[in-house]
N, C-alpha and C positions, 0 to 999 in steps of 0.2 A: 796737455794731458794725454791725448790720444797718441801723440808722437812719442812720448816717454814710454807708453805701454808697448808701442810698436818696436821701439829700440830694445826694450827689455826682452821681448819675445825673440828678436833677432840675435841678441847676445847670449841668451840662455835657452836654446831650443830643447835641450834634454830635460831641463826642469819643467818646461811647459808640457812636454810629452808625459812626464811622470805625473804632473798635476792633473793632466787630462785623464790619464789612466785611473788615478785615484778617484777622481770625480765620477767617472763612468762606473767604477767598482762600487762606489758609495751609493750611486743611484740605483744600481741593480742588486745591491747587497740584501735588500729586503724582499722576500718572496711576495709575489702578487697576492697570494692567498696564504695568510699566516697559519690558519688552522684547517686541517683537512680531516679531522676526526669525524667519524659517522655520528649523526645526530638522531634523536628520537623523532618519531612522527607525532606531531602535535595537532590535534583537531579541536577547533574552537567553534563556538556558536556564532550566529550572525552579529552579536554584540561583542565578540572577542573573548567570551568567557570559555574556560577550559571544559571541553566535553569528554576528552579522554586522550590517551597517548599510548604509543608502542615504543618499547625500549630500543635504544640504538643497537646495531648488530654486534658491537663490541661489549655489550652487557652493561654499558654505562647509561645512567639517566641524564642525558645531556640534551637539553632542548636546543633547537635552532637559535641562532643569535637573536638577542632581544631587540625589539624595535626602539625601545626607550628604557632608560634606567629610572626606576622609581626615585622620586626626589629625596625621600627619607633615607633610602639606602645609599644614594649618591653622597649625601652630606655626611653620613656615618662613615663610609669607607674612606672618604677624603680626610676626615678628621682623624681617623685611626691610622691610615697608611701613608698619607702624602698630603700634608696640609698646604704645601706650596705647589700643588698639582697644576693650578691654572697660571703659575708664574714661571716655571722652569722650562727649559728646552728639551726635556726628556730625561735629564738627570739633575740631581741636587748636590753640588760640590760640598756644601757645608755638611749635609747629612752623611756624605761619603767619608769626609775627613773624621767626623765624630765617630762613625762606626769603626773606622780603621784604628783610632786611638783606643776605643773600648775593647776591641778584639785583641789588640796588641797587649794591653794590660792583662787581659784574661788568659791569654795564651791559646785562645780558641775563638771561633766565631760565636759571639753571643748576641749580636744584633746586626741587622743589615741596613744599608743606606739606600736601598733600591726605591725608586719612585714607582708609581702605578704603571707608568709606561714601560719601565724596565721589567716589571713583573709580568706584563703582557708578553714581552719578548721571551722571558724565561719560560712561561707557560707554553709558548709555541715551540720552544726548543727542548722537547721532552728528553729526559734521561741525561742531560748534561750535568757534569760535576760542578759544584759551586766553588770554583777557583777564581783567583783574581784575574787570570787571563780570560776566563769565561765572562767575568764581570765586565771586562773591557769590551768584549764583543757585544754584550748586552747594551752597554752604554752607547756604543756607536750605532747599533741597530735601533736603539730607542730614539736617538736624535733623528734618524732617518724616518722612523714611524711618525714622530712629531711633525716632520716636514710634509708627509703625505696625508696625514689624517688630522681631523679636528679633535679637540679635547673631548668633545661629546662622543665621537666615534671610538676613541681609545677607551673611554669609560665603559662603553657598550661591550667592547671586546673583553675587558676584564670581568665585567659582571656576567658575561656569557660563558667564560671558560675557567673561572676560578674554581678550585676544589672546595667542596663543602662537607666532606666526610663520606666514607664508604664509597658507593658508586654514584654519588650525587655531584653533578657538575653544573655550575651556573646558578644565579640567584633565582631565576624563575622556578626551576625544579626544587631548589632548596626551600623556597617559601611553601610549596605544596607539601614537600616531604616532612618538614618539621612543624609547620603550623596549619596545614590544611587550607591555605588561603593563597590567592594570587599575590604576587609580590607588591603590587601597588596598593593592596589593602592592609599591609603590615603596619603595626604600631611602631613608635619610636624604639621601644624596648626590643621588639622582634627584629626590626631592621638592624639595631646595634648588635644583637646576637649573631646575625648572619655576617655582619661586617667584620667581626673578630675571628670568624671561623677559618677563612682561607689561610690565616697566619698560623693556625694550629687546628686543623680539621679533626684531629682525633678527639678533641674535647667534647664533641657533640654526642658521643655514645651515651645513651641513658644510663644513669647510675654511676657513670665513670667521669671523674674529673669535673663534676658539676660545680664544685666550689671555685676552682680555677676559672671556669667559663663564666661564672657569675661575677667574679671580681673583674675580669676583663671587660665584660659588658658594662658593668656599673662605672668603671673608670672611663669608658668611652662616653657614657651618658653624662658623667661629670664634665668631661671636656666639652661636650655640646652645650651644657649649661654655661660654662665659662665663656664660650664663644658667643653666647646669647643666641644660639641656634634654636634652643628650646627654653621655655620659661621654667621657673622654680616649681610650679604646680605640675607641669608635665614631667619634670625630673622626678619629683616625689612619687607620682603615680607610676612612673615607668620602672623605678627600681623595686616596686612592690610586685611587679609581674613575675610569674614563675618561668622557669626554663622549660623547653619542650622535654617531655618525659618518654614519649613513644613516637615512632614514625607514623605518619598518616598514609593511607592509600590514596593514590590518585583518583580523581572522579571516574566513575564507571557509568556515565549517564547514557551513552549510546555505544556500547562496545562493538556491536556488529557494524555500525556505521564507521567506526574507527578502523576496523579491519578492512572494510571496503575502500576507504580513502587510502590506507597504507599500501594497498596493491598498486595504486597509480602514483602516489606521491610519497614514496618511502623517504624518511628522513627530512620531511618538509613540515613547515607550519602552514596548515590549511584552515582558512576561515570558511565555515559552511553557511548554509541558509537556515540551519536549525534555530528554532526559538527555544532558548533554554528553559524558560518558565513552563511553556507548553510541553516540552519534552519530559520534564519532571512530573507534570500532572498526568501525562499519558502513562509514564512508568508506574505511577501509583495505581492507576486504573488497572493496568495489566497485572500488577502484583495482587490486587484485591481479587480479581477474577481467577487468577492462577491458583490462589489459595483455596478457592471453591472447586475449581475444575480438577485439581489433582486428587481430590477425594473420590473422583470417578475415574482415576488413573488416566487423566488427560494432562499432558505435561508441557505442551508447546503452544505458543501463540505469537502472532506478528501483527503489528499495527503500523500503518503508513498514513501520514496526513500531508496533502498537497495543497498549495495555493493555486487555484484555477487560473487566476489572472497572470501570474508570473511563472507558474509551474515549479516554484520553489518547494523543496522538501522542508516541511515545517517540523515534522516529528518522525523519527525512524526508530521503531522498536523491532529488532530482528528476531527476538526470541524472549522467552520468559526467564526469570531468575532461577532456573532449575539447575540440575547438576550434569556432569559429563555422561553419566549413565543414560540420561534422557536427552543427550545431544544438545546441550546448552549452547555450544559453539556454532551450531548450524544457523546460518542466516536464512530464515524462512521467507523473508521478503523476496529473495532472489531464487528460491527453490521452486522447481516445477511441481505442481500438484494438480489433481483432477479438478477441472473447472466447475463441476456441479452445474448449477443453473445460471451462472454468471454471464453466459453468452446469449441468453434468451433475449435481453433487450435489443441486442444487435439485429437479431432476426426480425423482431417485431418492427423495429425502425426501418429495416430494409424493405419489408413488404408494404408498409404504409407509404414509404417513399416512392415505390414503384407503382402505387395504385392497385395493389393486389390484396389489400386488407384495410378495413376501416376500424377506427378505435373501438367501437362498440359492436362490431360485427360478430354474430354468433359463429363460434368455431366448434368443431365436433370434439366431444370428450367421451368416447365410448371404448370398450375393449377393442384393441387393435393388434393385428399381427401383420407386419410388412416384411416379406422375404425372410421369414423365420424370426424376426426381431419383435419382441413383445414388450413395448414400453408400459410402465405402470406409474401412476401418480404416487406421491410419497405416502399418502394414507391409504392407497390401494382402493379408492372409491372413484366413482365416475359421476359427472354432472349431466351427461347426455349432450348438452349444448351449453356454452358459456360465452359471454362477451369477451372479445379478445383482450381488452384492458384488464378484466378481472382474471382471465387466465394467466396474464403476466404477473399481476399483483399477487395471485395465489401460487404462482410458480408451478403450474400444472404441467406435467411432463407429456402426457398424451397429446394435448392440443399442440404443444411445441413440436413434437416429432411429426405429427400429421402436417403441420404448416411447413416444416422444413422439406418434407417430401414434395409438397405442393410447389414450394418456391424453387426447389432444385438444390440438391446437396452440393453438386460441383459448383454451381453458381455462387452459393453462399460461401463455400470454402475459398473460392477465388477472391471474394470480396474481403475476407478476413485478412488477406495479405496487406491491405491498406493500413491496418492498425499496428503492424509490425510487432505482433505478439510472438516473440522468438521461439517459444517452445511449441507452438502449433506449426510443425514443420513437415508433417506427412500429408499424403494425398487424401482426397475425399474418400476413396475406396478403403483406405486404411481405417478411417474413423467410422464410416457408415453414418446412419441416422443418429447414433448415440452421441455424435459430436455436440448436439445441442443440450444434452443432459449430463455431461460430465465425461464423455468419451475421449476428450482431449485433455492436454495438460497446459497450464500457464502458471506464471508466478504473480504474486501480489503487485509487484512493481508495474508490470505490463498491463494488468487489469485496471489498476488505478489510473495509469497513464491514458488508457482507452476511455474511461468514464470522464476524466478531466478533459480529454479532447472533445467529447460530445458537449460537455458544459461550456467549454471554450468556444465551440462553434456557435452556440446560441448567443453567448456574450458578444462575440465579434460581429455577428450578423446584426444584432440589435444596436450596437454602438456605431457601426459604420453604415454606409449606404447599402445595407442588405448585401454585404460582401462576405466571401469565404476566404480562407487562407490556405495556401498550398501545403503548409507543413503544420497543420493544426494538431496532429497527434505526435508532437515532438517529445523527445525524452525529457523527463523532469530534471531540474537543476539542483545540484548538491553543493556547489561552491559559490560563495558570495562573489559579487562583481561579475558573475557570468549571466548572460541574458539568453533566454530561449529565442531561437529564430523561428518565427511562425511562417516564414516565407512571404510570398507576395499576395496582396489582395486580388481576388478575381471574382467575377460575377457568377461563374458556374460552380456548382457544388462538386466536390471531389468524391465524396462517399454518400452521406445522407444530407438531405436538406434540413434547414433549421426547423421547419414545420414538423417533419416526422420525428425529429429528436424531441421537440417540445411535447408532442403528443405521447411519446414513449415515457418521458419524464413525468407527465401528468398521471399516467397509469401507475408509475412506480411510486408516486406519492401515497397511494393507497397501501394500507398495512397488509402485507401478503401473509396473513396468518391463516391457519387451517380453520375450517368452519367450527364454531363453538369454542375456539381458544380465546380466553379472556386474560391472557397473561400480559397484555400490553397496557393495562389501565394506568400503570405508573409512568408511562412515557409522556413527555411534554408534547402534546398534540399541536402546540402553536408553532413548532418548528416545521417548516415545509422542506422536506428532504426527499429526493428521488433515490430510493434505495432498493437493493436487491440482495436476497439471501441465496445461498446455494449449499447443497449437501451432496457429497459424492457417495458412490456405491459403497455399502458397508460402513457408513458413518466414519470414513477416514478423514474427511475434510469438511470443515464448516466455514462458510464464507459469509461476509456481509460487507457490501460496498455501497456507500451513499454519496450523493453529490448535491451541492447547492451551487448558487451562482458564484460563490467565493471559495468553497472548500470541497475537497474530495477526501473521504476517510475510508480506508480499506482495512478489514480485519480477517485474519485466518486463524482457525483454532483446530487442533488435532494433535496427533503424535508424529514426530518427525520420522519415526521408523515405519510409519504406515499402519500401525495397529488401530483398528476402529473401535469405537466405544458406543454402546447403544443410544446414549442420550446426547451424543454430539451431533447437533444439527445447526444449520445456519440460523434458524429461528430461535432456538433455545440457548445456544452457546455464544455465537458470534454477534447476533443483533444487539443484545444488552451491552456489549462492549462498544459497539458502534455508537449507540445513543449516548452512552456515558461520555464518549469523546466529543460528540457533537454538542453536548451540554456545556463543555468548557471552551468552545470556540465562539467568537462573537456571532450573534444572529445576523442573518443576511436576508435581503428581500428575495422573493421568488422571481424566477425568470419572467420577464415581460413577454406577452404574446407576440410571436413573430408574424404579424398579419400579412407581410409581403410574401410569405411562403405558405400561406393557408388560404383556404376558400371556404365560405359558408355554404353548406348544402343541406338538402332535406333528406332525412333518413327515416327508415321504419323505426318507430319507437320500441318495438319488441325485438326485431331481429338485428338492428344496427346496419342493415344493408341500405343501399340507395332505395328510397321509398318507391314501392310499386303502386298500382292503381288502387288496391284494396287495403293499403296499410294505414294504421294510425301514424301520424307524422310528427317529427320534431326537427329542429335545425341544429347542426353542430359544425364545428370547424374540422376540416380534414385537410390532408396535404393536397397540393395542386393537382396531383395525379389521381386523387381519391375518387373523383367523379367518374372515372373510367370503370369502376367496379360494376358487377352485374346487379340489376335491381332485385329486390326481395322476391324470393320464390316460396316463402313460407306462408303467405296469406293467400287464401283462395275464397272465392265467392261460393257459398253453399246455399241450398234451398231447404227450408224447414217447413214443417207443418205449422198450423196456427198456434199450437201449444209449445212449439220449439222443442219438442221431445225427440223428433225423428227427422232424419234427412228424407227428402222426397224428390221425385223427378216426374216428368210428364207421364211416365208409365203408371203412376199411382195417385197423382194429384193434379188438379187443374192449376194453371198458372196463376189465376186470380186468388187462389187460396194459399199460395206459397209466400213465405217470408224470406227475403234475401238478406244474407248476413255474411260479413267478412269473418273468416275463422283462421286462427293461427295454428298451423299444422306442421309438426316436425316429422321427419322420417321415423319409422316405427322403433328402431333401436335407440335413437336419440330420445324419443319420447318416453321410452321405458324408464330411462334413468332421470330424465329431466323432470318428470312429474313427481318423483320422490323428493325433489328439492324445491319444487315450485308448486305450492298448493293451488295457485290460481290458474294453472294450466288445465285446460279441459280438452279431452280427446273428442274427436268427431262423434256426434251422435250416430247411432245405428240407423239403417234405413228402415223406413216404415215397412212392416211385413207386407209382402205382395209387390214391393217395388223391384223392378228388374235392374240389377247392377252387377257388374264385375269390376272391382276396384283393384288397381295395381298397387304394388309396393305397400301392402298393409301388414306385413310381418317380416321378421328378420331373426336370425340366429343370435342368441346370447352365448350359448355353448353348444357345439364346438365352434371356435373361431376358425377363420379361413386357414387352411393348410396347417392345422394344429395336430399335435399328437398327445397321447395321454398314457400314463401307466395306471393300470387298475389297482386301486388301493386295497390293502389287506387289513382286516380287523385284528383285534387282540387274540382272537381264536384261531388265527391263521387262514381264515376263509377269505376268498376274494370278494370285495364289495362291488356293488354296481356303480356304473358311471351314470350321472344324471344329465340328460339332454335338456336344453332350455331355450325357449324362443320368446319374443315379444310380439304381440298382435295389437293393432290399433282398435280392434273391436273386441271388447271383453266378452261379449256373448257368442262370439264365433267359435265353432267347433273345429278342432284341428286333428287331422289323422296322421299317424306316425308310421313310417316304414324304414326298416333297416335291410339293406340289400334287397329291396323290392318285396320284403316280407312284412305284412302288417303286424305292428306290435301294440297298437292301442290308440285311443283318442282322448283328447283333453278339452276342457272348456274353462275359461277364466284363468286358471293357473296352469300354464303350459309347460309342464315339466314331465319328462319321461325317463324313468330309470331303465337301463339295459345292461346286460352282461355279455358283451361280445367276445369272440375269440381274438387272439392276437392277429394283427394284420390290418389292412385298409378296408373300411366299410363305407358304403354310400348311405347317407341319412337323407330321407326325403320327407317333407311335410306338405300337407295339402289341406286347405280349409274348405268349408262348405260352399264358398263362392268360386272355387276352382283355382285360387291362387296357389302356386307351387314354388317351393324352394328346395335346393339340393345342397349338400355339404359333405365333403369327404373327411372322415375321422380315422386317424391311424392309431391303433392300439398296440403298445409295446409291452414286451414281457419284462 
């Protein structure tokens, strides 16, 4: 045999060359990519459900090629177009002959004999006239396609590129457009309707050709019955189904996420980490609150839900269902906005981690002016002194600013780089101390990433052998089958230790509501959530971000154009949305205590500092560095007379008659505000008359503040009103003498307020009490 072939080749070399050329041509006749049309960007949930899509750049709704053809549609299209599909090599000779005979009798083309394979070729060769020569080309290319592709692949090509009327291409898009369902959920009647459309796509238009379309569909259903593909009951029910009357809109479940994905994956099918059921629930929550907020002319909102363990994005609501006038297309999740108080937990964690603050340590909350900057608490009141964890829970601005100055602005700004908050890009001098109360900008994505990183630090520390990861604050994941890279496990912390984060989260579990606010009684107190609110200057931004061991939820509310509204605060606007979202995610256990990064120590029960000699004591957990803080200076041992009415000393009382007692004493200005909120605070008793004492630091200015200036107010009559000077004194019985520019202006007792009417310019205010204590302050009066 081999010898005969060899002889034939030797005797007919030209034929062999020709055959070889033909075979090479045949092999390369089919393009490697049949279809090069642009496709829509299709975004799916983690379970493969459609979330939304962006139309292809040529204006066609053409989805990327389908992964699989729904069984019902496959059986319908084969029964209608090519019943010998699985048996022929790409063309059907009998069908071709029958078509030629019928067309010859009619004198025109009345039917085709094309197989599905040939139709795939014809679809790929756009604009070609339907001639017999073209049919020959299609036949040859069809056999080549059959050679290189499986029947299943050919069916996918047809289902993906067949026309279904208008600008609808492919069965996936047609199912959504005409039935509002994914293709695999279509009924037999719906599948049959789509199967007959590529043959005559103009029949789909509502109100037009409905009778012809119905007859075609029902004939196909009858064929399926005769082939025993469906039973008689299915057939009877199917022919009763109505035809589509109107086109459906594609799902708009997460339009801003779709836009985000389309920037990176234009024309692709992308399966995301989104949980469709959760996304729909969050959409409903946003809609409900939006309907309420817009009555106050608040039109924009964003919500982001992250899985702490995987950093997967579970829900992404970039904006409310508002209109273009109110910038509905702006993706607020990615938009830089004033941070409000959302960075405060980072400062508290940093100071506890460095051993410069204890959880319950008293921090100063008094009128403050630092280099001309005058921070104020949201309610413009002061507590005098407040435990650090309560200052964080209540989101007090003054303690935060004072702590930032103490910790070091530049130091804190440098540490923020570790969190990769991209919109915090300027120097410490640019932000100043306002950095901690909203002077910087960040977006919801980065802030949620930061809170998730802190929660993840705790989880990894507790799950591993007390280890940290080098990339804990990694970017959240949007695409399924992607995994976050947390880096390598190490023993040394990179930013904050697990102990300081746990202590910060413990403080954030407390409801940070203003004093007297009882609006939270409807919240589910059983859910343990570390959460923080924030409100920017002018009520332009309302934040609420919460973390559990499993989830992080972030909420922003406001107007995209920056217009503030009086009632837009993190507490009243954003927090209710936050808790509504947490109520629909599964409950999770609170973080276990990271004992390896904590130490038990004894602190003063009243001041929260390391306990001193005269303090009432209790034990708490603090960070490993916490024991380095200074001992309590607020308790002093004082000497009282037998009735405990007066302080005494050896100049007026014998030692045997003295009662020695530990007394909690705050600096005068702190005490002035502290006693208004703490009825159990008792100022030091006065000295027994006749006792010789000069006590330092027993008074302080309330107004004017250091380096302050004032404009003299005018009344309705146009006359200039007086400015009122005010001090606090630890001894209410002490008499205080007032001087302005060394001129005596009066004396006060108990209520130390002095009205004056100075000329414009700088004036030296001097106060002197009867024990010889003296303070001076410069006041600038402006015109």
